[in-house]
N, C-alpha and C positions, 0 to 999 in steps of 0.2 A: 504494500500500500504506500502510495506517495502523498496523497492529499485527502483531507476530510472536508466535506462541504456541509456546513451547518444548515439545518432546516428549521423552519418555524411556522407559527400561525400568526397571521396578520388580520387586522380588522380596520374598517373605516371608523375613525373616532366617533362619528355621529351614530354608530350602531348601538351604542350603549353597552357593548360587551367590553369588559375590562380585564377578564381573566379566563382561564380554562374553566374555572368553577362557574362563571357566568354562561359559558357555552353549554355546559352540562345542564345547568338549571333551565336555560331557555329551551333546550332540546327536550328535556323531560316534560316541561310544561306544555310544549306544542310538538309532539312527535312528528317527525318528517317535515316540519315547516322551516327549519333552519337550513338554509342553503350554504354549501361551501364549495369554493372553486379549487380546481387542481389543474395540472398541466396536461391532463388527459387520462383516459381509462387505463388502469393497471400500473401506472408509474408510482414512484415513491410518494409524491404529494397526494395522490388519490388514496394510497394505502395508509397514510398518516391519519386521514379522516376515518377510514375503516377501523384502524387500531383503536383510536380514541372512542369510536362508537361502541366497539365490542367491550373495551375495558370499563367504560362508564355506563354500559347498558342503555344507550340512547339511540335514537334514530335521527340522522341528518340526511339531507338530500344532496347528493353529489352532482355538481355541475362541471362537466369536463370541458376544458378549453384546449385550444391548439397552441399551447405554450404559456409561459409565464406572463408575458406582456398583456395578452388579452384578459387573463384572469385578474391580474392586478389592476388593470384599467377599470374593470367592472367593480372591483372593491372600492377603488377611489371614487367612482361615480355613484356608488350606492346601489348598483344593480344587484349585488350580492354583499352580505355583510362580512364574509370571512373567506380567507384562502389559506391553503397550506402551500409553502413556498420555500425557496432557498433564501437564506438571509442575505446572500450576496446581491441578489436582484432587488432588494428593497431597503438596503441600508440607508441610502440617501432619503428615501421617503419616510422612513422611521425617524431619522435624525431631524428632519424638517417638520415633523408632527403631522404629516399627511396620512400616515398609517400608524397604528399602534401594534407593536410586536408583543403578543400575549405570552408566548413561550418559545423556547428553543427546544428541539427534540433530541438532544444528546443525552448521554447518561449523567452528565454534570452540566452545570451552567457554562455557557459559552463565554470565553474570555473577552470577546468583542462586545458582548452584551451581559456584563456581570450582574446587572440588576434585574434581568429577565429570568423568571423561574422556568423549570422544566415540568412536564406532566408528572414526573415522579414526585415532585414536591406537592402535587395536588392529590396524590394517592394512586397514580397510574404508572407503576414502575415498568409495565410491559409496553408502554408507548415510547419506545426509543427508536428513532430513525435518523441515520446519518448517511449522507451521500459520500461517495468516495471515488477516487481514481487510483489506478495502480499501473504498474509495469508488468507486462505479460510476455512470456516466451512460448514458443510452440511446445506442445507435449513432446516429451522425450529429449528435451534439451539437457545436455550433460550437467550434473549438479555443479561442477566447477565453473561452468559458464553462467549458470543462474547465480551462483555466489558472487561472481565477478560483476555481473550486472547490478545485483543488489548493492554491493559495496560502492559502485559508482553512483548509484542513485542516492544512497545515504550521504555520500560526500557532497554531491550537488545540493541536496536539500539542507545540508548544514550551512551552506553559504548564506550569509546575511542578505545578500542581494536577491538570491532566489527566494528565501523565506519572505522577504518584504514584498516581492512581486506577487507571490501567491497570496499573501495576506491582503494586498490591495485589491485582489479579485474576489475577496470575501471567503477564501478558503484557508486551510491551514496545512502546512507541510507536516507530515507524520511518517517518518521513516523508522519508527521504533519497532514495527512488526518484522519478524523474520519471514522469509518466503513461505515456510511451513505454516506459520500463524496466519498469514494472509490467505493462503490456499484454503485453510479451514474456515 
């Protein structure tokens, strides 16, 4: 694994939703009436809503979009109150107050948003979703070649310039896993 991409839930400030608890309460009070946007059927942002629905025993209505931009545009305009998204794609909108970031979906609070809780903090420890990118080699690549590629990646990701470039894109360099850990 080379990169972790934090994911989160964002709302239009006018929605009145201020936390994961508010999502759950609203969905329980009006089953199926709370719409959430994602980047399309079956991707991570769709599954974030499914995981939260299962963990909290709620029913929300999934509204699939053809990517992040249309989903976020509809949250901004009030067409839907909520979207599950990458934090990279909404950082400026959150910082400017145009969107509220309710939660980040990692196992721990995201260092870029240290004041933003995780679903675990609201009692939903099974709702952990983190995007990632990694370096792959063809099946059967000799272990010494895999080890050499991994070593080069670790060295590159340790460079402050590379770390900063990845962070500016809203992701984090994470070269701590071994090839076997990443494969698992």
